[in-house]
Biopython code that builds the backbone (N, CA, C, O; Angstrom):
import numpy as np
from Bio.PDB.StructureBuilder import StructureBuilder

atoms = [
    (1, "UNK", "N", (0.930, -1.186, -0.017)),
    (1, "UNK", "CA", (-0.100, 0.031, -0.152)),
    (1, "UNK", "C", (0.917, 1.348, 0.001)),
    (1, "UNK", "O", (0.687, 2.425, -0.548)),
    (2, "UNK", "N", (2.026, 1.090, 0.800)),
    (2, "UNK", "CA", (2.732, 2.441, 0.905)),
    (2, "UNK", "C", (3.503, 2.661, -0.361)),
    (2, "UNK", "O", (3.960, 3.783, -0.578)),
    (3, "UNK", "N", (3.688, 1.678, -1.220)),
    (3, "UNK", "CA", (4.316, 1.930, -2.495)),
    (3, "UNK", "C", (3.557, 2.435, -3.414)),
    (3, "UNK", "O", (4.066, 3.100, -4.316)),
    (4, "UNK", "N", (2.166, 2.209, -3.352)),
    (4, "UNK", "CA", (1.248, 2.889, -4.166)),
    (4, "UNK", "C", (0.922, 4.274, -3.900)),
    (4, "UNK", "O", (0.520, 4.970, -4.832)),
    (5, "UNK", "N", (1.044, 4.740, -2.777)),
    (5, "UNK", "CA", (0.899, 6.136, -2.347)),
    (5, "UNK", "C", (2.171, 6.932, -2.399)),
    (5, "UNK", "O", (2.047, 8.156, -2.448)),
    (6, "UNK", "N", (3.314, 6.442, -2.395)),
    (6, "UNK", "CA", (4.723, 7.034, -2.829)),
    (6, "UNK", "C", (4.611, 7.108, -4.312)),
    (6, "UNK", "O", (4.775, 8.143, -4.957)),
    (7, "UNK", "N", (4.334, 5.999, -4.787)),
    (7, "UNK", "CA", (4.282, 5.903, -6.366)),
    (7, "UNK", "C", (3.429, 7.068, -7.059)),
    (7, "UNK", "O", (3.773, 7.782, -8.002)),
    (8, "UNK", "N", (2.338, 7.072, -6.410)),
    (8, "UNK", "CA", (1.219, 8.106, -6.964)),
    (8, "UNK", "C", (2.004, 9.595, -6.610)),
    (8, "UNK", "O", (2.074, 10.423, -7.518)),
    (9, "UNK", "N", (2.517, 9.870, -5.436)),
    (9, "UNK", "CA", (3.077, 11.015, -5.118)),
    (9, "UNK", "C", (4.276, 11.431, -6.136)),
    (9, "UNK", "O", (4.368, 12.592, -6.534)),
    (10, "UNK", "N", (5.145, 10.466, -6.515)),
    (10, "UNK", "CA", (6.016, 10.624, -7.427)),
    (10, "UNK", "C", (5.646, 10.985, -8.828)),
    (10, "UNK", "O", (6.297, 11.800, -9.481)),
    (11, "UNK", "N", (4.539, 10.334, -9.299)),
    (11, "UNK", "CA", (3.871, 10.455, -10.557)),
    (11, "UNK", "C", (3.333, 11.937, -10.792)),
    (11, "UNK", "O", (3.396, 12.582, -11.838)),
    (12, "UNK", "N", (2.761, 12.342, -9.505)),
    (12, "UNK", "CA", (2.264, 13.611, -9.509)),
    (12, "UNK", "C", (3.280, 14.533, -9.733)),
    (12, "UNK", "O", (3.160, 15.325, -10.668)),
    (13, "UNK", "N", (4.458, 14.554, -8.873)),
    (13, "UNK", "CA", (5.536, 15.438, -9.052)),
    (13, "UNK", "C", (6.001, 15.423, -10.511)),
    (13, "UNK", "O", (6.225, 16.457, -11.140)),
    (14, "UNK", "N", (6.149, 14.049, -11.068)),
    (14, "UNK", "CA", (6.704, 14.182, -12.405)),
    (14, "UNK", "C", (5.849, 15.004, -13.394)),
    (14, "UNK", "O", (6.357, 15.655, -14.307)),
    (15, "UNK", "N", (4.463, 14.934, -13.150)),
    (15, "UNK", "CA", (3.642, 15.578, -14.243)),
    (15, "UNK", "C", (3.608, 16.985, -14.094)),
    (15, "UNK", "O", (3.278, 17.746, -15.004)),
    (16, "UNK", "N", (4.006, 17.404, -12.748)),
    (16, "UNK", "CA", (4.035, 18.784, -12.733)),
    (16, "UNK", "C", (5.418, 19.498, -12.479)),
    (16, "UNK", "O", (5.586, 20.339, -11.596)),
    (17, "UNK", "N", (6.333, 19.088, -13.306)),
    (17, "UNK", "CA", (7.661, 19.636, -13.587)),
    (17, "UNK", "C", (7.981, 20.199, -14.963)),
    (17, "UNK", "O", (7.469, 19.768, -15.996)),
    (18, "UNK", "N", (8.778, 21.094, -14.911)),
    (18, "UNK", "CA", (9.225, 21.543, -16.225)),
    (18, "UNK", "C", (9.484, 20.280, -17.157)),
    (18, "UNK", "O", (9.966, 19.240, -16.707)),
    (19, "UNK", "N", (9.150, 20.439, -18.402)),
    (19, "UNK", "CA", (9.354, 19.226, -19.382)),
    (19, "UNK", "C", (10.670, 18.886, -19.891)),
    (19, "UNK", "O", (11.004, 17.766, -20.277)),
    (20, "UNK", "N", (11.510, 20.096, -19.862)),
    (20, "UNK", "CA", (12.924, 19.652, -20.539)),
    (20, "UNK", "C", (13.936, 18.786, -19.589)),
    (20, "UNK", "O", (14.297, 19.024, -18.437)),
    (21, "UNK", "N", (14.240, 17.804, -20.375)),
    (21, "UNK", "CA", (15.449, 16.968, -20.010)),
    (21, "UNK", "C", (15.274, 16.106, -18.783)),
    (21, "UNK", "O", (16.285, 15.819, -18.143)),
    (22, "UNK", "N", (14.092, 15.663, -18.389)),
    (22, "UNK", "CA", (13.935, 15.004, -17.227)),
    (22, "UNK", "C", (13.619, 13.469, -17.377)),
    (22, "UNK", "O", (13.086, 12.859, -16.451)),
    (23, "UNK", "N", (13.954, 12.867, -18.544)),
    (23, "UNK", "CA", (13.776, 11.379, -18.990)),
    (23, "UNK", "C", (14.475, 10.646, -17.617)),
    (23, "UNK", "O", (13.777, 9.815, -17.036)),
    (24, "UNK", "N", (15.577, 10.881, -17.189)),
    (24, "UNK", "CA", (15.982, 10.052, -15.924)),
    (24, "UNK", "C", (15.164, 10.057, -14.795)),
    (24, "UNK", "O", (15.205, 9.152, -13.961)),
    (25, "UNK", "N", (14.254, 11.242, -14.701)),
    (25, "UNK", "CA", (13.385, 11.119, -13.534)),
    (25, "UNK", "C", (12.217, 10.053, -13.872)),
    (25, "UNK", "O", (11.731, 9.391, -12.954)),
    (26, "UNK", "N", (11.850, 9.924, -14.976)),
    (26, "UNK", "CA", (10.920, 8.903, -15.291)),
    (26, "UNK", "C", (11.482, 7.515, -15.116)),
    (26, "UNK", "O", (10.781, 6.647, -14.597)),
    (27, "UNK", "N", (12.661, 7.269, -15.504)),
    (27, "UNK", "CA", (13.428, 6.158, -15.456)),
    (27, "UNK", "C", (13.516, 5.751, -14.046)),
    (27, "UNK", "O", (13.224, 4.614, -13.675)),
    (28, "UNK", "N", (13.917, 6.680, -13.268)),
    (28, "UNK", "CA", (14.129, 6.361, -11.756)),
    (28, "UNK", "C", (12.846, 6.132, -10.888)),
    (28, "UNK", "O", (12.843, 5.466, -9.853)),
    (29, "UNK", "N", (11.756, 6.762, -11.427)),
    (29, "UNK", "CA", (10.279, 6.516, -10.823)),
    (29, "UNK", "C", (9.928, 5.020, -11.142)),
    (29, "UNK", "O", (9.632, 4.223, -10.252)),
    (30, "UNK", "N", (9.978, 4.721, -12.356)),
    (30, "UNK", "CA", (9.503, 3.324, -12.986)),
    (30, "UNK", "C", (10.210, 2.376, -12.080)),
    (30, "UNK", "O", (9.655, 1.550, -11.356)),
    (31, "UNK", "N", (11.541, 2.587, -12.199)),
    (31, "UNK", "CA", (12.391, 1.515, -11.476)),
    (31, "UNK", "C", (12.188, 1.465, -9.838)),
    (31, "UNK", "O", (12.259, 0.362, -9.297)),
    (32, "UNK", "N", (11.968, 2.497, -9.139)),
    (32, "UNK", "CA", (11.804, 2.576, -7.940)),
    (32, "UNK", "C", (10.536, 2.076, -7.527)),
    (32, "UNK", "O", (10.510, 1.568, -6.406)),
    (33, "UNK", "N", (9.150, 2.115, -8.389)),
    (33, "UNK", "CA", (8.151, 1.590, -8.029)),
    (33, "UNK", "C", (8.120, 0.089, -8.299)),
    (33, "UNK", "O", (7.422, -0.647, -7.601)),
    (34, "UNK", "N", (8.889, -0.390, -9.334)),
    (34, "UNK", "CA", (8.988, -1.845, -9.613)),
    (34, "UNK", "C", (9.982, -2.598, -8.635)),
    (34, "UNK", "O", (9.825, -3.780, -8.331)),
    (35, "UNK", "N", (10.905, -1.893, -8.219)),
    (35, "UNK", "CA", (11.784, -2.401, -7.071)),
    (35, "UNK", "C", (10.813, -2.539, -5.746)),
    (35, "UNK", "O", (10.755, -3.583, -5.096)),
    (36, "UNK", "N", (10.152, -1.503, -5.467)),
    (36, "UNK", "CA", (9.374, -1.630, -4.337)),
    (36, "UNK", "C", (8.328, -2.453, -4.286)),
    (36, "UNK", "O", (7.911, -2.853, -3.199)),
    (37, "UNK", "N", (7.763, -2.816, -5.453)),
    (37, "UNK", "CA", (6.776, -3.848, -5.668)),
    (37, "UNK", "C", (7.405, -5.139, -5.424)),
    (37, "UNK", "O", (6.848, -5.907, -4.638)),
    (38, "UNK", "N", (8.451, -5.467, -5.972)),
    (38, "UNK", "CA", (9.119, -6.735, -6.089)),
    (38, "UNK", "C", (9.581, -6.972, -4.658)),
    (38, "UNK", "O", (9.301, -8.040, -4.112)),
    (39, "UNK", "N", (10.205, -6.127, -4.087)),
    (39, "UNK", "CA", (10.729, -6.410, -2.664)),
    (39, "UNK", "C", (9.635, -6.544, -1.540)),
    (39, "UNK", "O", (9.842, -7.162, -0.496)),
    (40, "UNK", "N", (8.392, -5.879, -1.858)),
    (40, "UNK", "CA", (7.141, -6.002, -0.936)),
    (40, "UNK", "C", (6.731, -7.582, -1.272)),
    (40, "UNK", "O", (6.578, -8.368, -0.337)),
    (41, "UNK", "N", (6.583, -7.952, -2.478)),
    (41, "UNK", "CA", (6.339, -9.305, -2.726)),
    (41, "UNK", "C", (7.127, -10.365, -2.223)),
    (41, "UNK", "O", (6.600, -11.405, -1.828)),
    (42, "UNK", "N", (8.639, -10.142, -2.204)),
    (42, "UNK", "CA", (9.416, -10.983, -1.491)),
    (42, "UNK", "C", (9.206, -11.021, 0.025)),
    (42, "UNK", "O", (9.161, -12.106, 0.605)),
    (43, "UNK", "N", (9.074, -9.843, 0.690)),
    (43, "UNK", "CA", (8.750, -9.815, 1.995)),
    (43, "UNK", "C", (7.495, -10.516, 2.354)),
    (43, "UNK", "O", (7.486, -11.221, 3.362)),
    (44, "UNK", "N", (6.625, -10.411, 1.754)),
    (44, "UNK", "CA", (4.975, -10.957, 1.870)),
    (44, "UNK", "C", (5.187, -12.642, 1.762)),
    (44, "UNK", "O", (4.628, -13.428, 2.528)),
    (45, "UNK", "N", (6.016, -13.003, 0.767)),
    (45, "UNK", "CA", (6.173, -14.531, 0.701)),
    (45, "UNK", "C", (6.823, -15.187, 1.731)),
    (45, "UNK", "O", (6.683, -16.406, 1.832)),
    (46, "UNK", "N", (7.625, -14.468, 2.640)),
    (46, "UNK", "CA", (8.110, -15.060, 3.806)),
    (46, "UNK", "C", (7.306, -15.269, 5.049)),
    (46, "UNK", "O", (7.738, -15.888, 6.022)),
    (47, "UNK", "N", (6.165, -14.747, 4.982)),
    (47, "UNK", "CA", (5.190, -14.611, 6.234)),
    (47, "UNK", "C", (4.471, -16.019, 6.054)),
    (47, "UNK", "O", (4.117, -16.416, 4.944)),
    (48, "UNK", "N", (4.285, -16.732, 7.202)),
    (48, "UNK", "CA", (3.618, -18.003, 7.275)),
    (48, "UNK", "C", (2.225, -17.782, 7.824)),
    (48, "UNK", "O", (2.038, -17.075, 8.814)),
    (49, "UNK", "N", (1.246, -18.394, 7.170)),
    (49, "UNK", "CA", (-0.171, -18.186, 7.473)),
    (49, "UNK", "C", (-0.757, -19.473, 8.111)),
    (49, "UNK", "O", (-0.457, -20.524, 7.546)),
    (50, "UNK", "N", (-1.485, -19.535, 9.117)),
    (50, "UNK", "CA", (-1.977, -20.592, 9.637)),
    (50, "UNK", "C", (-3.383, -20.348, 10.263)),
    (50, "UNK", "O", (-3.740, -19.216, 10.587)),
    (51, "UNK", "N", (-4.172, -21.456, 10.421)),
    (51, "UNK", "CA", (-5.454, -21.273, 11.073)),
    (51, "UNK", "C", (-5.325, -21.798, 12.288)),
    (51, "UNK", "O", (-4.858, -22.936, 12.342)),
    (52, "UNK", "N", (-5.661, -21.186, 13.415)),
    (52, "UNK", "CA", (-5.701, -21.554, 14.838)),
    (52, "UNK", "C", (-6.976, -21.119, 15.418)),
    (52, "UNK", "O", (-7.332, -19.943, 15.489)),
    (53, "UNK", "N", (-7.782, -22.343, 15.914)),
    (53, "UNK", "CA", (-9.017, -22.002, 16.408)),
    (53, "UNK", "C", (-10.162, -21.219, 15.574)),
    (53, "UNK", "O", (-11.021, -20.455, 16.012)),
    (54, "UNK", "N", (-9.943, -21.598, 14.359)),
    (54, "UNK", "CA", (-10.980, -20.941, 13.467)),
    (54, "UNK", "C", (-10.658, -19.497, 12.943)),
    (54, "UNK", "O", (-11.387, -18.830, 12.208)),
    (55, "UNK", "N", (-9.458, -19.138, 13.443)),
    (55, "UNK", "CA", (-8.900, -17.535, 12.841)),
    (55, "UNK", "C", (-7.615, -17.855, 12.272)),
    (55, "UNK", "O", (-6.833, -18.699, 12.709)),
    (56, "UNK", "N", (-7.413, -16.922, 10.997)),
    (56, "UNK", "CA", (-6.236, -16.851, 10.362)),
    (56, "UNK", "C", (-5.077, -16.136, 11.162)),
    (56, "UNK", "O", (-5.280, -14.997, 11.584)),
    (57, "UNK", "N", (-4.106, -16.643, 11.341)),
    (57, "UNK", "CA", (-2.787, -16.065, 11.880)),
    (57, "UNK", "C", (-1.778, -15.911, 11.221)),
    (57, "UNK", "O", (-1.399, -16.888, 10.574)),
    (58, "UNK", "N", (-1.076, -14.790, 11.156)),
    (58, "UNK", "CA", (0.349, -14.741, 10.235)),
    (58, "UNK", "C", (1.556, -14.919, 11.327)),
    (58, "UNK", "O", (1.497, -14.513, 12.487)),
    (59, "UNK", "N", (2.455, -15.476, 10.843)),
    (59, "UNK", "CA", (3.776, -15.729, 11.771)),
    (59, "UNK", "C", (4.969, -15.119, 10.853)),
    (59, "UNK", "O", (5.162, -15.412, 9.673)),
    (60, "UNK", "N", (5.701, -14.245, 11.605)),
    (60, "UNK", "CA", (7.000, -13.907, 10.996)),
    (60, "UNK", "C", (8.124, -14.713, 11.495)),
    (60, "UNK", "O", (8.357, -14.865, 12.694)),
    (61, "UNK", "N", (8.896, -15.286, 10.426)),
    (61, "UNK", "CA", (10.007, -16.249, 10.704)),
    (61, "UNK", "C", (11.130, -15.352, 10.845)),
    (61, "UNK", "O", (11.047, -14.152, 10.584)),
    (62, "UNK", "N", (12.373, -16.028, 11.331)),
    (62, "UNK", "CA", (13.642, -15.334, 11.130)),
    (62, "UNK", "C", (13.934, -14.956, 9.814)),
    (62, "UNK", "O", (14.453, -13.868, 9.566)),
    (63, "UNK", "N", (13.630, -15.799, 8.926)),
    (63, "UNK", "CA", (13.689, -15.308, 7.353)),
    (63, "UNK", "C", (13.102, -14.152, 6.927)),
    (63, "UNK", "O", (13.623, -13.438, 6.071)),
    (64, "UNK", "N", (11.936, -13.881, 7.518)),
    (64, "UNK", "CA", (11.234, -12.708, 7.303)),
    (64, "UNK", "C", (12.146, -11.446, 7.602)),
    (64, "UNK", "O", (12.462, -10.631, 6.735)),
    (65, "UNK", "N", (12.528, -11.383, 8.920)),
    (65, "UNK", "CA", (13.222, -10.297, 9.373)),
    (65, "UNK", "C", (14.589, -10.120, 8.801)),
    (65, "UNK", "O", (15.125, -9.028, 8.990)),
    (66, "UNK", "N", (15.251, -11.065, 8.109)),
    (66, "UNK", "CA", (16.344, -11.118, 7.446)),
    (66, "UNK", "C", (16.093, -10.506, 6.077)),
    (66, "UNK", "O", (16.914, -9.812, 5.478)),
    (67, "UNK", "N", (14.913, -10.820, 5.651)),
    (67, "UNK", "CA", (14.445, -10.239, 4.321)),
    (67, "UNK", "C", (14.109, -8.689, 4.512)),
    (67, "UNK", "O", (14.460, -7.823, 3.710)),
    (68, "UNK", "N", (13.495, -8.489, 5.500)),
    (68, "UNK", "CA", (13.216, -7.087, 5.839)),
    (68, "UNK", "C", (14.577, -6.170, 5.876)),
    (68, "UNK", "O", (14.613, -5.094, 5.280)),
    (69, "UNK", "N", (15.573, -6.622, 6.539)),
    (69, "UNK", "CA", (16.943, -6.026, 6.623)),
    (69, "UNK", "C", (17.366, -5.816, 5.314)),
    (69, "UNK", "O", (17.654, -4.677, 4.946)),
    (70, "UNK", "N", (17.455, -6.976, 4.403)),
    (70, "UNK", "CA", (17.928, -6.885, 3.112)),
    (70, "UNK", "C", (17.222, -5.782, 2.252)),
    (70, "UNK", "O", (17.852, -4.995, 1.546)),
    (71, "UNK", "N", (15.851, -5.793, 2.375)),
    (71, "UNK", "CA", (15.126, -5.020, 1.464)),
    (71, "UNK", "C", (15.388, -3.388, 1.816)),
    (71, "UNK", "O", (15.278, -2.478, 0.995)),
    (72, "UNK", "N", (15.737, -3.251, 3.151)),
    (72, "UNK", "CA", (16.036, -1.906, 3.645)),
    (72, "UNK", "C", (17.402, -1.487, 2.978)),
    (72, "UNK", "O", (17.537, -0.420, 2.380)),
    (73, "UNK", "N", (18.356, -2.381, 3.127)),
    (73, "UNK", "CA", (19.679, -2.218, 2.458)),
    (73, "UNK", "C", (19.574, -1.845, 0.959)),
    (73, "UNK", "O", (20.199, -0.894, 0.492)),
    (74, "UNK", "N", (18.773, -2.618, 0.243)),
    (74, "UNK", "CA", (18.717, -2.540, -1.063)),
    (74, "UNK", "C", (17.969, -1.224, -1.428)),
    (74, "UNK", "O", (18.486, -0.538, -2.309)),
    (75, "UNK", "N", (16.880, -0.817, -0.889)),
    (75, "UNK", "CA", (16.283, 0.359, -0.947)),
    (75, "UNK", "C", (17.030, 1.514, -0.790)),
    (75, "UNK", "O", (16.944, 2.449, -1.587)),
    (76, "UNK", "N", (17.838, 1.520, 0.285)),
    (76, "UNK", "CA", (18.791, 2.625, 0.802)),
    (76, "UNK", "C", (19.879, 2.818, -0.450)),
    (76, "UNK", "O", (20.223, 3.887, -0.953)),
    (77, "UNK", "N", (20.327, 1.452, -0.811)),
    (77, "UNK", "CA", (21.258, 1.587, -2.123)),
    (77, "UNK", "C", (20.753, 2.307, -3.290)),
    (77, "UNK", "O", (21.443, 3.070, -3.966)),
    (78, "UNK", "N", (19.385, 2.006, -3.524)),
    (78, "UNK", "CA", (18.889, 2.490, -4.636)),
    (78, "UNK", "C", (18.648, 3.879, -4.496)),
    (78, "UNK", "O", (18.813, 4.588, -5.489)),
    (79, "UNK", "N", (18.261, 4.420, -3.351)),
    (79, "UNK", "CA", (18.114, 5.725, -3.064)),
    (79, "UNK", "C", (19.322, 6.604, -3.225)),
    (79, "UNK", "O", (19.209, 7.754, -3.650)),
    (80, "UNK", "N", (20.657, 5.993, -2.838)),
    (80, "UNK", "CA", (21.969, 6.842, -3.051)),
    (80, "UNK", "C", (22.128, 6.730, -4.574)),
    (80, "UNK", "O", (22.366, 7.748, -5.223)),
    (81, "UNK", "N", (22.012, 5.577, -5.148)),
    (81, "UNK", "CA", (22.376, 5.690, -6.621)),
    (81, "UNK", "C", (21.317, 6.571, -7.335)),
    (81, "UNK", "O", (21.744, 7.321, -8.213)),
    (82, "UNK", "N", (20.125, 6.571, -7.095)),
    (82, "UNK", "CA", (19.190, 7.560, -7.673)),
    (82, "UNK", "C", (19.561, 9.079, -7.568)),
    (82, "UNK", "O", (19.445, 9.862, -8.511)),
    (83, "UNK", "N", (20.056, 9.440, -6.221)),
    (83, "UNK", "CA", (20.466, 10.753, -6.002)),
    (83, "UNK", "C", (21.509, 11.076, -6.886)),
    (83, "UNK", "O", (21.492, 12.128, -7.524)),
    (84, "UNK", "N", (22.538, 10.141, -6.984)),
    (84, "UNK", "CA", (23.837, 10.377, -7.814)),
    (84, "UNK", "C", (23.520, 10.595, -9.485)),
    (84, "UNK", "O", (24.187, 11.358, -10.183)),
    (85, "UNK", "N", (22.510, 9.873, -9.929)),
    (85, "UNK", "CA", (22.356, 10.070, -11.382)),
    (85, "UNK", "C", (21.627, 11.416, -11.414)),
    (85, "UNK", "O", (21.317, 11.924, -12.492)),
]
sb = StructureBuilder()
sb.init_structure("model")
sb.init_model(0)
sb.init_chain("A")
sb.init_seg("    ")
for serial, (resi, resn, name, xyz) in enumerate(atoms, 1):
    if name == "N":
        sb.init_residue(resn, " ", resi, " ")
    sb.init_atom(name, np.array(xyz, "f"), 0.0, 1.0, " ", f" {name:<3s}", serial, name[0])
structure = sb.get_structure()
């Protein structure tokens, strides 16, 4: 959900900027949204679901927390790279 909000905010910013020479901004935006969605799917895939007493429970494993730390590092690296471009 957060990626959707941030993606929409970024798209709004791209639509209301001067038109000259900002193709790299479009590329960074698309790459950032794609990366965010892929990393979110990876994090979601590590959560285990189970039914207990008729209710759905989710369980975070050690792998989930490792993936969260990894995705934070990848996102930070992407942010640094995006600023340098």
